[in-house]
C-alpha positions as CSV (number, residue, x, y, z in Angstrom):
1,X,46.7,28.3,90.2
2,X,46.6,29.5,93.9
3,X,44.3,26.7,94.8
4,X,46.7,24.0,93.7
5,X,50.2,25.5,94.6
6,X,49.5,28.7,96.6
7,X,47.4,27.3,99.4
8,X,49.9,24.7,100.6
9,X,52.6,27.3,100.1
10,X,50.9,30.3,101.9
11,X,49.5,28.2,104.8
12,X,52.8,26.5,105.5
13,X,51.5,23.0,104.8
14,X,54.4,21.8,102.7
15,X,56.3,20.6,105.5
16,X,53.4,18.6,106.8
17,X,52.9,16.9,103.2
18,X,56.5,16.3,102.7
19,X,57.0,14.6,106.1
20,X,54.5,12.0,105.1
21,X,57.1,10.4,102.8
22,X,56.5,12.1,99.6
23,X,59.7,13.4,98.0
24,X,59.9,17.1,97.0
25,X,60.3,15.9,93.4
26,X,57.1,13.8,93.3
27,X,55.3,16.7,95.1
28,X,56.4,19.3,92.7
29,X,55.7,17.1,89.7
30,X,52.2,16.1,91.0
31,X,51.3,19.7,91.4
32,X,52.5,20.6,87.9
33,X,50.6,17.7,86.4
34,X,47.6,18.7,88.3
35,X,47.9,22.2,86.9
36,X,48.4,21.0,83.4
37,X,45.3,18.8,83.6
38,X,43.3,21.7,85.1
39,X,44.5,24.1,82.3
40,X,43.6,21.4,79.7
41,X,40.1,20.8,81.1
42,X,39.4,24.5,81.5
43,X,40.4,25.2,77.9
44,X,38.4,22.2,76.7
45,X,35.3,23.6,78.4
46,X,35.8,27.0,76.8
47,X,36.2,25.3,73.4
48,X,33.1,23.2,74.0
49,X,30.9,26.1,75.0
50,X,32.1,28.1,71.9
51,X,31.4,25.1,69.8
52,X,27.9,24.6,71.1
53,X,27.2,28.3,70.8
54,X,28.4,28.1,67.1
55,X,26.2,25.1,66.5
56,X,23.1,26.7,68.1
57,X,23.4,30.1,66.4
58,X,25.2,29.2,63.2
59,X,24.2,25.6,62.4
60,X,26.4,22.5,62.3
61,X,29.1,22.7,59.6
62,X,32.2,20.7,58.8
63,X,34.6,20.3,61.7
64,X,38.3,19.7,61.1
65,X,38.9,17.7,64.4
66,X,42.6,17.2,63.8
67,X,43.0,21.0,63.3
68,X,40.9,21.6,66.4
69,X,43.0,19.3,68.7
70,X,46.2,20.9,67.3
71,X,44.8,24.3,68.2
72,X,43.7,23.1,71.6
73,X,47.2,21.6,72.4
74,X,48.9,25.0,71.3
75,X,46.5,26.9,73.4
76,X,47.3,24.6,76.4
77,X,51.1,25.1,75.9
78,X,50.7,28.9,75.6
79,X,48.3,29.0,78.7
80,X,50.8,26.9,80.8
81,X,53.4,29.7,80.3
82,X,51.3,31.7,82.8
83,X,51.3,28.8,85.3
84,X,55.1,28.5,84.9
85,X,55.7,32.2,85.4
86,X,53.4,32.4,88.5
87,X,55.2,29.5,90.0
88,X,58.5,30.8,89.3
89,X,57.8,34.1,91.0
90,X,56.1,32.3,93.9
91,X,58.9,30.0,94.7
92,X,61.6,32.8,94.4
93,X,59.7,35.6,96.1
94,X,57.5,33.5,98.7
95,X,54.6,35.9,98.0
96,X,51.4,34.8,96.4
97,X,50.5,38.4,95.7
98,X,53.7,39.1,94.1
99,X,53.3,35.9,92.0
100,X,49.8,36.8,90.7
101,X,50.6,40.5,90.1
102,X,53.9,39.6,88.2
103,X,52.2,36.8,86.4
104,X,49.5,38.9,84.9
105,X,51.5,42.1,84.5
106,X,54.3,40.4,82.8
107,X,52.2,39.2,80.0
108,X,50.5,42.7,79.5
109,X,54.0,44.4,79.5
110,X,55.3,42.1,77.0
111,X,52.3,42.7,74.7
112,X,52.7,46.5,75.1
113,X,56.4,46.4,74.5
114,X,55.8,44.1,71.4
115,X,53.3,46.7,70.0
116,X,55.8,49.6,70.6
117,X,59.0,47.8,69.6
118,X,57.7,45.3,66.9
119,X,61.1,45.2,65.2
120,X,62.8,43.4,68.1
121,X,62.5,39.7,67.2
122,X,62.5,38.5,70.8
123,X,58.9,39.6,71.2
124,X,57.7,37.4,68.5
125,X,58.8,34.4,70.7
126,X,57.3,35.8,74.1
127,X,54.2,37.6,73.2
128,X,51.7,35.0,73.9
129,X,48.6,37.3,74.4
130,X,48.7,38.6,70.8
131,X,49.7,35.2,69.6
132,X,46.4,33.8,70.7
133,X,44.7,35.9,67.9
134,X,46.6,33.7,65.4
135,X,45.5,30.5,66.8
136,X,43.3,29.7,63.8
137,X,46.3,29.4,61.6
138,X,47.3,26.3,63.5
139,X,46.6,23.1,61.4
140,X,47.3,19.4,62.1
141,X,50.4,19.5,60.0
142,X,51.7,23.0,60.6
143,X,51.9,25.6,63.4
144,X,51.4,28.4,60.9
145,X,51.9,31.9,62.4
146,X,52.2,30.3,65.8
147,X,55.6,28.8,65.3
148,X,57.7,31.4,67.1
149,X,55.2,31.8,70.1
150,X,55.0,28.0,70.5
151,X,58.8,27.8,70.5
152,X,59.0,30.5,73.1
153,X,56.2,29.0,75.3
154,X,57.8,25.5,75.1
155,X,61.1,26.9,76.0
156,X,59.7,28.8,79.0
157,X,57.5,25.9,80.2
158,X,60.6,23.3,80.0
159,X,63.2,25.7,81.2
160,X,61.0,27.3,83.8
161,X,59.8,24.0,85.0
162,X,63.4,22.8,85.5
163,X,64.4,26.1,87.4
164,X,61.2,25.7,89.5
165,X,61.9,22.1,90.3
166,X,65.5,23.0,91.3
167,X,64.3,25.8,93.4
168,X,61.6,23.8,95.1
169,X,64.3,21.1,96.1
170,X,66.5,23.7,97.6
171,X,64.0,26.1,99.3
172,X,63.4,26.0,103.1
173,X,59.9,25.2,104.2
């Protein structure tokens, strides 16, 4: 995350990039697309290593490719909430340290609060760390136990993306 967004931001290179004729909107969208692709490829690599390890140690079994793809896409959406949160804090605070700290501590705090106050339904939509444990309930035709966390993650990614884009358009470089 910091290699894609933070370096230009912390080194003050945004002004140089934007004076070359690239609009702020295109720059922002290209950075988010790059982060989306990096997130997808990293999670794909993790899945591939786990699959190969399973084949080596457990033998080849039946693979439900549609279910695997659905689980991977849900995993990407949930992981992208972290990117959105870090970018949101970075653009509003201007501090890469604060962005990383809040990005990781927010997920931890939400999980702790969910365990302590499980009766509050909001946490079912926002606790993405504990939701990853239920990823195996996702199938090609249903989100299973992941429905609420996916709705919350999609809302954060879309809403946070809009807020981040608007903030990036208005911020001084």
